[in-house]
The first five atom37 places (N, CA, C, CB, O) and aatype in JSON, in Angstrom:
{
  "aatype": [20, 20, 20, 20, 20, 20, 20, 20, 20, 20, 20, 20, 20, 20, 20, 20, 20, 20, 20, 20, 20, 20, 20, 20, 20, 20, 20, 20, 20, 20, 20, 20, 20, 20, 20, 20, 20, 20, 20, 20, 20, 20, 20, 20, 20, 20, 20, 20, 20, 20, 20, 20, 20, 20, 20, 20, 20, 20, 20, 20, 20, 20, 20, 20, 20, 20, 20, 20, 20, 20, 20, 20, 20, 20, 20, 20, 20, 20, 20, 20, 20, 20, 20, 20, 20, 20, 20, 20, 20, 20, 20, 20, 20, 20, 20, 20, 20, 20, 20, 20, 20, 20, 20, 20, 20, 20, 20, 20, 20, 20, 20, 20, 20, 20, 20, 20],
  "atom_mask": [
    [1, 1, 1, 1, 1],
    [1, 1, 1, 1, 1],
    [1, 1, 1, 1, 1],
    [1, 1, 1, 1, 1],
    [1, 1, 1, 1, 1],
    [1, 1, 1, 1, 1],
    [1, 1, 1, 1, 1],
    [1, 1, 1, 1, 1],
    [1, 1, 1, 1, 1],
    [1, 1, 1, 1, 1],
    [1, 1, 1, 1, 1],
    [1, 1, 1, 1, 1],
    [1, 1, 1, 1, 1],
    [1, 1, 1, 1, 1],
    [1, 1, 1, 1, 1],
    [1, 1, 1, 1, 1],
    [1, 1, 1, 1, 1],
    [1, 1, 1, 1, 1],
    [1, 1, 1, 1, 1],
    [1, 1, 1, 1, 1],
    [1, 1, 1, 1, 1],
    [1, 1, 1, 1, 1],
    [1, 1, 1, 1, 1],
    [1, 1, 1, 1, 1],
    [1, 1, 1, 1, 1],
    [1, 1, 1, 1, 1],
    [1, 1, 1, 1, 1],
    [1, 1, 1, 1, 1],
    [1, 1, 1, 1, 1],
    [1, 1, 1, 1, 1],
    [1, 1, 1, 1, 1],
    [1, 1, 1, 1, 1],
    [1, 1, 1, 1, 1],
    [1, 1, 1, 1, 1],
    [1, 1, 1, 1, 1],
    [1, 1, 1, 1, 1],
    [1, 1, 1, 1, 1],
    [1, 1, 1, 1, 1],
    [1, 1, 1, 1, 1],
    [1, 1, 1, 1, 1],
    [1, 1, 1, 1, 1],
    [1, 1, 1, 1, 1],
    [1, 1, 1, 1, 1],
    [1, 1, 1, 1, 1],
    [1, 1, 1, 1, 1],
    [1, 1, 1, 1, 1],
    [1, 1, 1, 1, 1],
    [1, 1, 1, 1, 1],
    [1, 1, 1, 1, 1],
    [1, 1, 1, 1, 1],
    [1, 1, 1, 1, 1],
    [1, 1, 1, 1, 1],
    [1, 1, 1, 1, 1],
    [1, 1, 1, 1, 1],
    [1, 1, 1, 1, 1],
    [1, 1, 1, 1, 1],
    [1, 1, 1, 1, 1],
    [1, 1, 1, 1, 1],
    [1, 1, 1, 1, 1],
    [1, 1, 1, 1, 1],
    [1, 1, 1, 1, 1],
    [1, 1, 1, 1, 1],
    [1, 1, 1, 1, 1],
    [1, 1, 1, 1, 1],
    [1, 1, 1, 1, 1],
    [1, 1, 1, 1, 1],
    [1, 1, 1, 1, 1],
    [1, 1, 1, 1, 1],
    [1, 1, 1, 1, 1],
    [1, 1, 1, 1, 1],
    [1, 1, 1, 1, 1],
    [1, 1, 1, 1, 1],
    [1, 1, 1, 1, 1],
    [1, 1, 1, 1, 1],
    [1, 1, 1, 1, 1],
    [1, 1, 1, 1, 1],
    [1, 1, 1, 1, 1],
    [1, 1, 1, 1, 1],
    [1, 1, 1, 1, 1],
    [1, 1, 1, 1, 1],
    [1, 1, 1, 1, 1],
    [1, 1, 1, 1, 1],
    [1, 1, 1, 1, 1],
    [1, 1, 1, 1, 1],
    [1, 1, 1, 1, 1],
    [1, 1, 1, 1, 1],
    [1, 1, 1, 1, 1],
    [1, 1, 1, 1, 1],
    [1, 1, 1, 1, 1],
    [1, 1, 1, 1, 1],
    [1, 1, 1, 1, 1],
    [1, 1, 1, 1, 1],
    [1, 1, 1, 1, 1],
    [1, 1, 1, 1, 1],
    [1, 1, 1, 1, 1],
    [1, 1, 1, 1, 1],
    [1, 1, 1, 1, 1],
    [1, 1, 1, 1, 1],
    [1, 1, 1, 1, 1],
    [1, 1, 1, 1, 1],
    [1, 1, 1, 1, 1],
    [1, 1, 1, 1, 1],
    [1, 1, 1, 1, 1],
    [1, 1, 1, 1, 1],
    [1, 1, 1, 1, 1],
    [1, 1, 1, 1, 1],
    [1, 1, 1, 1, 1],
    [1, 1, 1, 1, 1],
    [1, 1, 1, 1, 1],
    [1, 1, 1, 1, 1],
    [1, 1, 1, 1, 1],
    [1, 1, 1, 1, 1],
    [1, 1, 1, 1, 1],
    [1, 1, 1, 1, 1],
    [1, 1, 1, 1, 1],
    [1, 1, 1, 1, 1]
  ],
  "atom_positions": [
    [[1.09, -0.8, 0.18], [0.1, 0.23, -0.04], [0.65, 1.07, 0.25], [-1.03, 0.26, 0.5], [1.27, 1.23, 1.3]],
    [[0.52, 1.95, -0.83], [1.66, 3.41, -0.89], [0.42, 4.57, -1.36], [3.33, 3.26, -2.51], [-0.68, 4.4, -1.88]],
    [[1.03, 5.62, -0.97], [0.51, 7.14, -0.66], [1.12, 8.2, -1.19], [0.54, 7.48, 0.66], [2.3, 8.14, -0.86]],
    [[0.93, 9.01, -1.76], [1.76, 10.34, -1.82], [0.63, 11.25, -1.74], [2.75, 10.59, -3.22], [-0.59, 11.07, -1.75]],
    [[1.51, 12.51, -1.63], [0.68, 14.0, -0.98], [1.9, 14.77, -1.73], [0.49, 14.34, 1.21], [3.06, 14.46, -2.02]],
    [[1.33, 15.58, -1.85], [1.8, 17.33, -2.1], [1.37, 18.28, -1.7], [1.75, 17.85, -3.15], [0.16, 18.48, -1.83]],
    [[2.12, 19.14, -1.12], [1.37, 21.05, -1.03], [1.99, 22.04, -0.61], [0.2, 21.38, -0.09], [2.69, 22.04, 0.4]],
    [[1.72, 23.29, -1.6], [2.57, 23.74, -1.96], [2.68, 24.78, -0.29], [2.34, 24.28, -3.55], [1.74, 25.0, 0.47]],
    [[3.89, 25.18, -0.17], [3.97, 25.46, 1.05], [3.74, 26.58, 1.63], [4.84, 25.2, 1.34], [3.85, 26.69, 2.85]],
    [[3.3, 27.84, 0.65], [2.97, 29.22, 0.55], [1.53, 28.53, 1.11], [3.15, 30.17, -1.1], [1.0, 29.43, 1.75]],
    [[0.9, 27.67, 1.14], [-0.43, 27.39, 1.46], [-0.52, 27.47, 2.87], [-0.91, 26.11, 0.95], [-1.34, 28.02, 3.6]],
    [[0.66, 26.68, 3.16], [0.5, 26.17, 4.74], [0.65, 27.66, 5.43], [1.91, 24.88, 5.37], [0.01, 28.06, 6.41]],
    [[1.73, 28.45, 4.6], [2.4, 29.8, 5.57], [1.11, 30.2, 5.43], [3.81, 31.01, 5.02], [0.37, 29.69, 6.28]],
    [[0.64, 30.88, 4.72], [-0.61, 31.56, 4.86], [-1.64, 30.95, 5.72], [-1.15, 31.72, 3.62], [-2.47, 31.84, 5.91]],
    [[-2.03, 29.8, 6.38], [-3.14, 29.91, 6.87], [-2.57, 29.7, 8.35], [-4.22, 28.96, 6.25], [-3.32, 29.79, 9.32]],
    [[-0.84, 29.35, 8.52], [-0.37, 29.76, 9.97], [-0.15, 31.0, 10.23], [0.76, 29.2, 10.37], [0.09, 31.29, 11.41]],
    [[-0.16, 31.94, 9.35], [0.29, 32.88, 9.36], [-1.34, 33.81, 9.79], [1.2, 33.04, 7.98], [-1.39, 34.84, 10.46]],
    [[-2.63, 33.01, 9.12], [-4.18, 33.64, 9.91], [-4.44, 33.23, 10.98], [-5.51, 33.38, 9.32], [-4.81, 33.86, 11.97]],
    [[-4.19, 31.56, 10.79], [-4.86, 30.82, 12.55], [-4.03, 31.01, 13.29], [-5.17, 29.16, 12.86], [-4.37, 31.26, 14.44]],
    [[-2.48, 30.97, 12.91], [-1.26, 30.87, 14.01], [-1.76, 29.1, 14.44], [-1.4, 32.4, 15.69], [-2.4, 28.25, 13.83]],
    [[-1.05, 29.15, 15.85], [-1.09, 27.87, 16.38], [-2.42, 26.87, 16.43], [-0.66, 28.1, 17.62], [-2.42, 25.65, 16.52]],
    [[-3.74, 27.95, 16.34], [-4.77, 27.13, 16.23], [-4.95, 25.92, 15.08], [-5.74, 28.0, 16.14], [-5.44, 24.79, 15.12]],
    [[-4.22, 26.8, 13.92], [-4.53, 25.88, 12.34], [-3.73, 24.47, 12.85], [-3.56, 26.77, 10.48], [-4.21, 23.35, 12.64]],
    [[-2.66, 24.65, 13.43], [-1.67, 23.08, 13.58], [-2.17, 22.39, 14.69], [0.1, 23.25, 13.93], [-1.78, 21.24, 14.89]],
    [[-3.04, 22.95, 15.51], [-3.59, 21.78, 16.47], [-4.86, 20.98, 15.88], [-4.06, 22.46, 17.93], [-5.42, 20.1, 16.53]],
    [[-5.25, 21.39, 14.57], [-6.1, 20.99, 13.76], [-5.74, 19.6, 13.43], [-6.2, 21.84, 12.71], [-6.46, 18.61, 13.61]],
    [[-4.54, 19.62, 12.91], [-3.92, 18.52, 12.4], [-2.41, 17.83, 13.45], [-3.51, 19.09, 10.81], [-1.95, 16.71, 13.23]],
    [[-2.07, 18.41, 14.12], [-0.64, 17.63, 14.67], [-1.02, 17.95, 16.14], [1.16, 18.37, 14.08], [-1.56, 19.04, 16.35]],
    [[-0.81, 17.21, 17.07], [-0.39, 16.77, 17.97], [0.75, 18.1, 19.3], [0.28, 15.53, 17.13], [1.71, 18.66, 18.76]],
    [[0.52, 18.38, 20.64], [1.65, 18.83, 20.76], [2.83, 18.41, 20.73], [1.63, 19.21, 21.43], [3.75, 19.21, 20.92]],
    [[3.05, 17.25, 20.53], [4.59, 16.7, 20.54], [4.64, 17.1, 19.18], [5.0, 14.95, 20.89], [5.75, 17.56, 18.92]],
    [[3.88, 17.11, 18.24], [4.21, 17.35, 16.62], [4.24, 18.48, 16.55], [3.32, 16.9, 15.53], [4.94, 18.9, 15.63]],
    [[3.9, 19.0, 16.99], [3.94, 21.03, 17.12], [5.68, 21.3, 17.51], [2.58, 21.92, 19.03], [6.43, 22.18, 17.08]],
    [[5.86, 20.58, 18.14], [6.95, 21.31, 19.19], [8.3, 20.69, 18.07], [6.93, 20.53, 21.36], [9.44, 21.16, 18.15]],
    [[7.97, 19.68, 17.16], [8.83, 18.94, 16.01], [8.77, 20.35, 15.01], [7.98, 17.22, 15.22], [9.8, 20.29, 14.33]],
    [[8.24, 21.22, 14.73], [7.99, 21.88, 13.51], [8.54, 23.17, 14.04], [6.42, 21.87, 12.93], [8.28, 23.88, 15.02]],
    [[9.38, 23.24, 13.06], [10.36, 24.38, 12.97], [9.53, 25.71, 12.46], [11.63, 23.98, 11.88], [9.48, 26.82, 13.0]],
    [[9.05, 25.36, 11.54], [8.69, 26.48, 10.3], [7.47, 25.79, 9.73], [10.01, 26.72, 8.95], [7.05, 24.69, 10.08]],
    [[6.84, 26.76, 8.61], [6.12, 26.96, 8.18], [6.46, 25.76, 6.98], [5.97, 28.31, 8.13], [5.42, 25.35, 6.48]],
    [[7.43, 25.27, 6.55], [8.08, 24.28, 5.45], [7.86, 22.78, 5.83], [9.74, 24.53, 5.32], [7.4, 21.88, 5.13]],
    [[8.41, 22.74, 7.39], [8.33, 21.33, 8.14], [6.8, 21.31, 8.12], [9.09, 21.23, 9.84], [6.44, 20.42, 7.34]],
    [[5.52, 22.08, 8.81], [4.34, 21.99, 8.87], [4.07, 21.52, 7.41], [3.71, 23.22, 9.39], [3.65, 20.37, 7.24]],
    [[4.27, 22.24, 6.46], [3.59, 21.71, 5.23], [4.23, 19.9, 5.09], [4.1, 22.9, 3.7], [3.66, 18.99, 4.5]],
    [[5.26, 19.84, 5.67], [5.84, 18.08, 5.12], [5.0, 17.47, 6.02], [7.73, 17.43, 5.39], [4.21, 16.74, 5.42]],
    [[4.81, 17.47, 7.59], [3.72, 16.59, 8.18], [2.37, 16.66, 7.65], [3.58, 16.86, 9.53], [1.53, 15.86, 8.04]],
    [[2.07, 17.64, 6.7], [0.41, 17.9, 6.36], [0.76, 16.46, 5.65], [-0.33, 19.58, 5.21], [0.5, 15.36, 6.13]],
    [[1.31, 16.7, 4.62], [1.63, 15.8, 2.95], [1.88, 14.3, 3.76], [3.55, 16.49, 1.72], [1.39, 13.29, 3.25]],
    [[2.5, 14.2, 4.81], [2.7, 12.83, 5.09], [1.42, 12.42, 6.04], [4.2, 12.59, 5.8], [1.18, 11.23, 6.26]],
    [[0.74, 13.32, 6.5], [-0.23, 12.76, 6.63], [-1.64, 12.22, 6.0], [-0.27, 13.2, 7.21], [-2.37, 11.24, 6.18]],
    [[-1.62, 13.36, 5.17], [-2.47, 13.31, 3.65], [-2.0, 11.67, 3.18], [-1.76, 14.81, 2.22], [-2.8, 10.8, 2.83]],
    [[-0.26, 11.47, 3.28], [-0.09, 10.75, 2.19], [-0.46, 9.17, 2.93], [1.51, 11.02, 1.48], [-0.91, 8.13, 2.45]],
    [[-0.13, 9.46, 4.02], [-0.47, 7.81, 4.88], [-2.2, 7.44, 4.74], [-0.05, 7.99, 7.05], [-2.61, 6.38, 4.26]],
    [[-3.14, 8.61, 5.29], [-4.74, 7.83, 4.5], [-4.89, 7.66, 3.41], [-5.99, 8.43, 4.55], [-5.94, 7.18, 2.97]],
    [[-3.5, 8.12, 2.41], [-4.16, 8.17, 0.84], [-3.78, 6.0, 0.88], [-2.76, 9.7, -0.9], [-4.41, 5.08, 0.35]],
    [[-3.01, 6.0, 1.41], [-2.23, 4.53, 1.63], [-3.15, 3.63, 1.72], [-1.33, 4.35, 2.91], [-3.15, 2.57, 1.09]],
    [[-4.31, 4.11, 2.8], [-4.48, 2.83, 3.59], [-6.14, 3.22, 2.25], [-4.5, 2.79, 6.04], [-7.26, 2.73, 2.33]],
    [[-5.82, 3.83, 1.61], [-7.36, 3.77, 1.08], [-8.54, 4.66, 1.05], [-7.87, 2.92, 1.64], [-9.46, 4.74, 0.23]],
    [[-8.28, 5.36, 2.21], [-9.35, 5.52, 3.01], [-9.27, 7.66, 2.71], [-8.97, 4.61, 4.97], [-10.33, 8.28, 2.68]],
    [[-8.17, 8.26, 2.57], [-8.11, 9.81, 2.7], [-8.3, 10.09, 4.46], [-9.55, 10.63, 1.64], [-8.97, 9.35, 5.18]],
    [[-7.81, 10.88, 4.77], [-8.54, 11.67, 6.11], [-10.74, 11.68, 6.34], [-7.87, 13.72, 5.74], [-11.51, 12.47, 5.81]],
    [[-11.0, 10.8, 7.07], [-12.38, 11.15, 7.88], [-12.44, 9.97, 8.75], [-13.87, 11.32, 6.92], [-11.5, 9.3, 9.19]],
    [[-13.83, 9.81, 8.94], [-14.07, 8.81, 9.82], [-13.13, 7.33, 9.99], [-15.38, 8.54, 9.46], [-12.92, 6.83, 11.09]],
    [[-12.67, 6.83, 8.85], [-11.79, 5.94, 8.82], [-10.45, 6.07, 9.81], [-11.51, 5.9, 7.5], [-10.17, 5.3, 10.72]],
    [[-9.82, 7.06, 9.46], [-8.54, 7.88, 9.67], [-8.79, 8.85, 10.05], [-7.74, 8.15, 8.73], [-9.66, 9.37, 9.35]],
    [[-8.39, 9.6, 11.08], [-8.36, 10.58, 11.37], [-6.73, 11.49, 11.48], [-9.14, 10.38, 12.38], [-5.68, 10.92, 11.81]],
    [[-6.85, 13.1, 11.1], [-5.26, 13.11, 11.8], [-4.7, 12.91, 12.56], [-4.74, 13.7, 11.98], [-3.49, 12.91, 12.32]],
    [[-5.19, 12.56, 14.14], [-5.25, 12.07, 15.49], [-4.67, 10.96, 15.27], [-6.54, 11.95, 16.18], [-3.65, 10.73, 15.93]],
    [[-5.09, 10.03, 14.38], [-4.7, 8.44, 14.25], [-3.27, 8.18, 13.58], [-5.85, 7.63, 13.29], [-2.8, 7.05, 13.43]],
    [[-2.68, 9.3, 13.2], [-1.25, 9.48, 12.54], [-0.37, 9.88, 12.87], [-1.1, 9.98, 11.76], [-0.03, 10.79, 12.11]],
    [[0.53, 9.69, 13.91], [2.06, 10.86, 14.72], [2.74, 10.42, 13.82], [2.98, 10.63, 16.52], [2.65, 9.45, 13.06]],
    [[3.64, 11.49, 14.03], [4.9, 11.62, 13.27], [6.04, 12.36, 14.61], [4.56, 12.79, 11.65], [6.02, 13.18, 15.52]],
    [[6.96, 11.4, 13.94], [8.33, 11.79, 15.32], [9.45, 11.56, 14.08], [8.59, 10.24, 17.22], [9.39, 11.06, 12.95]],
    [[10.44, 12.16, 14.85], [11.95, 11.93, 14.67], [12.63, 10.84, 14.75], [12.57, 12.54, 15.39], [12.44, 10.11, 15.72]],
    [[13.58, 10.47, 13.74], [15.03, 9.71, 14.48], [15.85, 10.64, 15.32], [16.18, 9.12, 13.3], [15.81, 11.87, 15.23]],
    [[16.39, 10.14, 15.92], [18.16, 10.84, 16.22], [18.71, 11.67, 15.41], [19.34, 9.86, 16.2], [19.33, 12.69, 15.7]],
    [[18.5, 11.28, 14.45], [19.28, 11.83, 13.23], [18.44, 12.62, 12.25], [19.94, 10.66, 12.44], [18.83, 12.81, 11.1]],
    [[17.51, 12.98, 12.61], [16.04, 13.68, 12.18], [15.48, 12.92, 11.18], [16.11, 15.2, 11.6], [14.7, 13.59, 10.49]],
    [[15.57, 11.87, 10.86], [14.3, 11.39, 9.94], [12.96, 11.16, 10.65], [14.61, 10.01, 9.23], [12.42, 10.99, 11.74]],
    [[12.84, 11.24, 9.74], [10.43, 11.13, 9.96], [10.44, 9.8, 9.98], [8.89, 11.76, 8.2], [10.91, 9.05, 9.12]],
    [[9.66, 9.37, 11.48], [9.37, 8.12, 11.74], [7.51, 8.54, 11.24], [9.91, 7.54, 13.59], [7.15, 9.69, 10.98]],
    [[6.66, 7.41, 11.22], [5.22, 7.44, 11.14], [4.43, 6.31, 11.94], [4.87, 7.36, 9.71], [4.53, 5.15, 11.55]],
    [[3.56, 6.67, 13.18], [3.13, 5.77, 13.44], [1.78, 5.51, 13.9], [3.82, 5.49, 13.97], [1.38, 6.21, 14.83]],
    [[0.99, 4.61, 13.42], [-0.45, 4.82, 13.13], [-1.22, 4.27, 14.52], [-0.92, 3.93, 11.66], [-0.77, 3.39, 15.26]],
    [[-2.39, 4.94, 14.67], [-3.22, 4.18, 15.93], [-3.62, 2.6, 16.23], [-4.49, 4.74, 15.89], [-3.84, 1.76, 15.36]],
    [[-3.65, 2.42, 17.43], [-3.64, 1.07, 17.31], [-5.04, 0.4, 16.46], [-3.51, 0.57, 18.8], [-5.12, -0.66, 15.84]],
    [[-6.19, 1.6, 16.73], [-7.3, 1.43, 15.68], [-7.31, 1.3, 14.41], [-7.98, 2.22, 15.68], [-8.12, 0.63, 13.77]],
    [[-6.41, 1.94, 13.99], [-6.16, 1.88, 12.12], [-5.21, 0.84, 12.23], [-5.39, 3.46, 11.13], [-5.46, -0.04, 11.41]],
    [[-4.2, 0.59, 12.94], [-3.69, -1.09, 12.41], [-4.04, -2.19, 12.65], [-2.65, -1.48, 12.65], [-3.45, -3.22, 12.31]],
    [[-5.47, -2.08, 13.52], [-5.97, -3.31, 13.5], [-7.36, -3.25, 12.18], [-6.45, -3.68, 15.22], [-7.69, -4.12, 11.38]],
    [[-7.78, -2.25, 12.33], [-8.63, -1.86, 10.75], [-8.4, -2.45, 9.77], [-8.47, -0.63, 10.15], [-9.25, -3.2, 9.29]],
    [[-7.13, -2.25, 9.18], [-6.39, -1.83, 7.82], [-5.43, -3.15, 8.33], [-5.57, 0.11, 7.57], [-5.04, -3.58, 7.24]],
    [[-4.84, -4.01, 9.35], [-4.14, -4.82, 9.29], [-2.9, -4.74, 8.83], [-4.62, -5.47, 8.89], [-2.28, -5.52, 8.12]],
    [[-2.46, -3.25, 9.51], [-1.21, -2.84, 8.93], [0.22, -3.59, 9.82], [-1.24, -1.07, 8.98], [0.21, -3.53, 11.05]],
    [[1.01, -4.04, 9.34], [2.38, -4.29, 10.34], [3.19, -3.47, 10.62], [3.24, -5.14, 9.99], [3.82, -3.38, 11.67]],
    [[3.29, -2.43, 9.2], [4.33, -1.74, 9.78], [3.95, -0.88, 8.74], [5.83, -2.31, 10.01], [3.08, -1.22, 7.93]],
    [[4.82, 0.76, 8.66], [4.94, 1.8, 7.61], [5.91, 2.6, 7.34], [4.16, 2.53, 7.69], [6.37, 3.13, 8.35]],
    [[6.48, 2.95, 6.19], [7.4, 3.72, 6.22], [7.09, 5.19, 5.56], [8.42, 3.0, 5.67], [5.97, 5.3, 5.04]],
    [[7.78, 6.1, 5.53], [7.88, 7.59, 5.77], [8.92, 8.41, 5.16], [8.02, 7.8, 7.1], [9.84, 8.72, 5.92]],
    [[8.97, 8.87, 3.83], [9.65, 9.79, 3.35], [8.56, 11.52, 3.17], [10.22, 9.0, 1.9], [7.39, 11.71, 2.87]],
    [[9.52, 12.32, 3.49], [9.47, 13.82, 3.03], [10.22, 14.56, 2.35], [9.43, 14.5, 3.83], [11.34, 14.68, 2.85]],
    [[10.04, 15.14, 1.33], [11.12, 16.23, 1.03], [10.93, 17.56, 0.6], [11.89, 15.83, 0.14], [10.12, 17.49, -0.32]],
    [[11.14, 18.32, 0.71], [10.96, 19.61, 0.03], [11.58, 20.07, -1.14], [11.21, 20.47, 0.78], [12.76, 19.92, -1.45]],
    [[10.66, 20.65, -1.78], [12.06, 21.32, -3.34], [11.29, 22.58, -3.52], [12.21, 20.17, -5.46], [10.09, 22.5, -3.27]],
    [[11.81, 23.86, -3.95], [11.18, 25.06, -4.24], [9.76, 25.22, -3.32], [10.92, 25.07, -5.82], [9.77, 25.0, -2.11]],
    [[9.08, 25.46, -3.72], [7.57, 25.62, -3.24], [7.02, 24.4, -2.84], [6.63, 26.18, -4.31], [5.84, 24.34, -2.49]],
    [[7.51, 23.73, -2.86], [6.53, 22.18, -2.4], [7.37, 21.14, -1.33], [6.21, 21.04, -4.07], [8.58, 20.97, -1.24]],
    [[6.52, 20.65, -0.75], [6.85, 19.93, 0.36], [5.88, 18.54, 0.01], [6.52, 20.82, 1.85], [4.66, 18.71, 0.03]],
    [[6.36, 17.33, -0.28], [6.18, 16.11, -0.84], [6.43, 14.88, 0.45], [7.26, 16.03, -2.17], [7.42, 14.84, 1.18]],
    [[5.56, 14.16, 0.46], [5.26, 12.77, 1.31], [5.12, 11.58, 0.66], [4.06, 12.8, 2.04], [4.25, 11.54, -0.21]],
    [[5.72, 10.67, 0.87], [5.74, 9.15, 0.12], [5.36, 8.13, 1.63], [7.75, 8.68, -0.77], [6.09, 8.31, 2.61]],
    [[4.36, 7.25, 1.71], [4.32, 6.44, 2.84], [3.67, 5.15, 2.24], [3.53, 7.11, 4.08], [2.77, 5.01, 1.41]],
    [[4.33, 4.36, 2.86], [4.07, 3.01, 2.37], [3.5, 2.25, 3.69], [5.5, 2.29, 1.72], [3.93, 2.65, 4.77]],
    [[2.74, 1.37, 3.68], [1.79, 0.4, 4.93], [2.08, -1.08, 4.64], [-0.14, 0.59, 4.82], [1.57, -1.76, 3.75]],
    [[2.96, -1.43, 5.52], [2.71, -3.0, 5.04], [1.96, -4.1, 5.91], [4.09, -3.63, 4.82], [2.25, -4.35, 7.08]],
    [[1.13, -4.62, 5.3], [-0.02, -5.29, 5.89], [0.43, -6.94, 5.83], [-1.51, -4.89, 4.98], [0.79, -7.71, 4.94]],
    [[0.16, -7.01, 7.62], [0.45, -8.71, 7.9], [0.01, -9.95, 6.56], [-0.69, -9.14, 9.42], [0.2, -11.15, 6.74]]
  ]
}
């Protein structure tokens, strides 16, 4: 299972400028917000959560919400993705992998889920 998402970084910048942390709180946990350095990082996290839900085949909604997907980082700064127990069980997910990149005006994320 694979999912990909692309977001224009300027879109995220405008949303953060308009709504400040209130917007970030809509799709990130407090721990994730602490990892966000700027609107570029926030864009990557948004793309990662969208890509993770697309890889499940459902998108963000009733079956998998933003809070069902958690992003952390390794000691070297590589992104890690964890799904809630509910989503893992519902979709029979054994493990997930995440890659985020930024290029010019865009942030892109790719997620794969391995099923049992």
